[in-house]
N, C-alpha and C positions, 0 to 999 in steps of 0.2 A: 708216216705222215698221212697216207690215205685213210687209215683206220681212225685216227684221231679226228679228221674232218668229218667222217661219216657219223661218228658218235655225237659230235657237236650238233649236226643237223637233226639227229634223232631227238635230242632234248628240245630243240626248237619246235619240232612237230608236236611233241607231247604237250608243251605249254599252250600252243595255239588251239589244240583240241580241248584243253581244259577251259580256256576262255570261252570257246563256243558253247560249252555245256552250261555256263552260268548265264549267258545273255541270249543265246539263240537256240531255237528248237529246229533241228533238221527236219526237213520234209522230204517225202519220197518224190524224187524226180524234180526237185526245185531248190532254190537257195534257202538258207536258214531264215526264220522269221523271229522278230522281237516279241517277247511275251508281254502282255498288257497288265499293269498293276491295278488292283482294285482301288476305286476312289474312296477317300475317307468319308464315312457316313456323316450327314448333317445332324447336329444335336438338336434336341427339342426340350422344352420344359413343360411337361404335363405333370402337375402335382409337384414333385421335387426334382425333376430332370431339367437340365440346362438347355436353353434354346439359343441358337446363334442366328444373327441376321446376316445382312449382306456384308461380305468381306469377312465373315466369321466372327463379328463382334457380338458378344452375349447381350441379352436384354438387361438393362440396368434396374436392379431392385430399388424401389423408392417407397417411402411412407407418404400416404396421401390423406387428405381431409377435404371435405366439401367447403366451398365458400359459404359463409353464413351471414345472414342479415340480422342485425341486432342493434340495440341502443348502446351508444358509447358515451361515457361521461368523462370529461376532463376534470381531474381532481388535483388539489394542492394539499400537501401534508405540512402542517405547522404545529407548533407547541403552544400551550396556553395553560390557564389555571381556572379552577372553579371558584365561583363567588356565590353567596346567597342572593336570593331574590331581593330581599331588603335586609339591612343590618343597621342597628342603632346602638351607640354607646350611651347607656343610661346614666344621666347626671341629675342631681337635684337642682331645682330652680331657686333654692334659698339655702342659706347656711343654718346649721343647727345640730343638735344631738339626735342620734338615731334612737327612737323609742321602740320600734318593732320592725322585723323583717318578715315578709309574707310570701316568700317564694323559696323553692329549693333549686339548687344547681342542676341544670339539665332538664328542668321541668318545662312542660309545654304550658304557655300562658295565652290568654285571650286579650284582645284589645280592651283596655280599661281596667284590667285586673290590678289590684293594689300590690305593689312590689315592696314598698318601704314607707314607713311613717316617721316623719321628723317630729320632735317634741313641739307641741303647739299650745302648751298651757298658757303662756303669756298672751298669745293671740286670742285665746278663748276668753281671757279676762277682758282684754280690750274690746272684744266683740260684745260682751255683756254690757260694758259701760256705754258703748256706742249705741247699742240697742235701746238703752234707757233714754239717752239723749234724743234718739229718733222718735221714741214714743211721746216724749214730752213736747218736742217740736210739732208733732202732728196734732196734739191736743191744743197747743197754743194757736196753731193755725185755724183750727175749727172755731175756737172762741173769738178770735179776731174777725173772722168772717161773719159770725153771728152778730157781734156788736156793730159791725159795719152796716148791717141791715137796719139797725135801729138808730143809726147815726150817732152811736155812743163813742166811736173812736174815729181816727182818721185813716185815710187810704195808706198812709205811710206805715201805720202800725200793721196793717194787713200785709203789706209788701215785706216788711221785716220778718214777720212770722213765717211767711211763705219761704223766704230765703233761708232761714234757719232750718226749716224742715227739709228743704232740698239739700243743704249741706250735710245734715245728719244722714239722709238717705244715701248720698254719695259715699260718705265715710263708711257706712255699713257695707256697701257693695265692695269697697276697696278691701276691707277686712275679710270679706268672704273670699276674694281672690287670693289674698295672702294665706288664708287657711287652706285653700285648695292646693297651693304650692307646697304645703308640707306633706302632701301625699304624692309619692312617686308611682306612676301608673305605667302599664305596658302600652306603647304607642300603636302596636298592631299584633296580630296573632304570630306566635313564633316560639322559639326555644330559648330559654335563658342559659347563658354560659355561666362560668364560675363567678362567684361574687368576691369583691375585694374588701368588704367592710363587715363589721359585726355590730350587734346592739351595743350602744354606748359610745360608739365612735362619733367624732365630730366631723361633719362633712361640710364642704362648700360647693359652689357652683362648678368648680373644676374637677371634683372628685368623680371618678368613674365607678359606679356601683356594680354594674354588670353589662353584658351585651346581649341584646335580643336579636335573633336571626330568624328571618322567614325562610323556611326550607320547603315550602309548598312547591316551588320550582327553583331551579338553579340557573345561574348565569355562567356563560363561558366567555372568557376574555382572552383575546389573542391579537397578534399583529400580522398583517398581510403585506408582503412586499409591493412596492409601487407598480411593478410591471403587471401584476395580476388584479390590482384593486378595481380596474374598470369593469371586471366581470363579477364583482361582488356587490350585492345589493340586498336590502331588506327582503326577506323571504327565501334567500339562498339556503339550501339544505346542507347539513354537515353531519358527520358521525364522530362520536367521541370514544376513545379507547384510553384505558388507564391500567397501571400495574395492579391496582387494588381490585380490579374486576376482570381478571384474566379468564375466569370461568364463565363470564357472561358475554353476550353478543354486544357489539358496539351500540351505544345509545344515540338515537337520532335527535337532532335539534334543528333550529331555524334561526337565521340571522335576523336581528331586529334593529341593529344600530351600526352604521358605518360613519366613522368620524369624517367630517368635511375637511379636516386639516391633517396633513401628513407630518410625522416627526422629522425634523430637519437633521437630526443626528443619525437615525437609522434608516431614513427614507422609506418608512413603512407607515401603515395606517391602522389605527385602533378599530377593532371590530368586536361586537358583542352579540351573543345569541342566547336563546332560552333552551333549557332542557325541561320539558313539561312533566315527565314522569320519571325522574331519576331514581336509580336504586339507592337503598339506604346506605350502602357502603361508600357511595360517592359523596364526599363531603367538601365543604368550602375549604379552599387552600390546596386541594389536590392538584398535582401536576398531571396533565392529560395531553394526548396527541389528538389533533383534530384533522379529519380528512374532509376538506371543504370542496363541494361540487361547484366548479366554475362554469361549466357549459355542458349541455346534453344534446347529442345529435341522435335523432331517432331513425331507426330503420335503414342504417347504412351497411354496405357490404364490408365484411371484415375477414381477415386471414391472420394466422399466427405470424409474429415477426420473423420466425425462422423460415417462412415461405418466401420472403423477399430476396431476390437476387439482384445485386447492384453491380453494374459494370460500367464501361465507358459510354454505353447507350442509355444509362439511367436505370431506375428500378423496374424489375420485371417479375412476372409470375410464370411458373412452369406449369401449364395445364396438361392434363392427361386427356388426349383425344383418341377416338377410335378411327383407324384408317385401314381399310382392307382386312378387317377382322383382327387387327392388332392394335395394341395400346402404344401410342407414340407421344413424344413430347412436343408441345407447342409453346413458344415464348410469346407472352403478351405484355407489352409495355403498360405500366400503370402510373397513376399519380397518387402519392401517399398523402393521407390526411391525418386525422387525430390518432394518437397512440395512447393506449392505456392498458395496464395489466397484461402485457405481452401480446396485445392485439393491435392491429393497425387498420385504419380505414383505407380502402383502395377504390380507385375509379379508373376504368380503362381509358387509355389515350385515344383509342379508336375501337370501333366495334362495341360489343356489349359483353357484360359479365353478369352471371346470374347464380342463384343458389344451387342450380343443377350442375355447375361446373366443379370439377375435381382438380385440386392443385397439389403439387408436391409440398408437403407441409413442414419438412425439416431437412436440414443439411444440404440445401441447394448449392451452397458455396463450396462444398467439399466433394460433390458428386460430379462425375464426368457426364454432363448432359449436353445435348446438342439438338438443334431443330430437326424434328422428324425421327430422332433416335428412339429405338424400341425401349419400352418400360415394362417393368414387372411390378405393378402397384400392390401395396399392402397397407392395411389400416395403420394409422398413426399410433405409436405406443402410448400407453396410459400416462406415463410420466411426462409426456410432451403435450397432453391434452389440457386445455385451460378450462377452469370451472365457469359455469354460466353466471 
């Protein structure tokens, strides 16, 4: 029993000595001392190295962009169609057989050019007969006036001769008008469409011979909803796009007509505009998309929509400020204005905002940002940059 107890005490002594070797360093003539562990080195970010701030939090990498001052335009996209500047369905003014046609389909014509001649042989015969009556009545009037000077006839004879001459003159003028109506002429400069008749056809006043269209400029016709019509007026600019002109830039135009009455069925208002120099491929009847400029605000401060942080306090911007040689976040409440093409107008609730300020330009809703937090700013990626 005494040997077993001594062996047990020996094991305890060895265990105590081993524990002292791990945590204590014996000193000469004194009690053991605890060894100090080296502190973890603080990380930094110089180039590609990481930097930590207070509490060991690393600086947040963010993409930034400067606040920009620019003109913002509020636009409305609607659909419409192209119409010619002027268009007329050509019909004869009298019935008859077509004697000759003087235009080709698709031909450019000038105002007053002869398009079609209706047979006028009967009218020409009547004209010759009436001309003879006119000449005779004129001679009779001259004789009656000469005889009256010598008191060889009465005043009634002179009046009768004058009446016959006047009637013959009027009949001659009427025949000239009827003869003129046998000629179908172009009412204005334009392009002739396809014709529907041939030589020898009998036409009347309801027969459409062809259509003449003035393409020197084009009209754009579209409808504007009632909520926007107060911002549309003669002179408002717009741009036209079409599938037939994909390779070309949008064509600019200007509103010249806004209907004073809205359509009761659609609650929209008819609007028309001019395209002064349209491309040849843009033809009447073409379906187009119109981007109408409703309002333009000049020289306002703008940021990308992705830079707006909205929480229970309202919309805010996260500005990058320099503090004690470091870049930190500053939250600035703003009032939002016009939005267009991924941009938004901003006005600070208090203080000032200028083009020299740098804001976090993307992803503010998904980043862990807080007031005074350290930032690692980087330029905004190209795919997030908006065209001027």
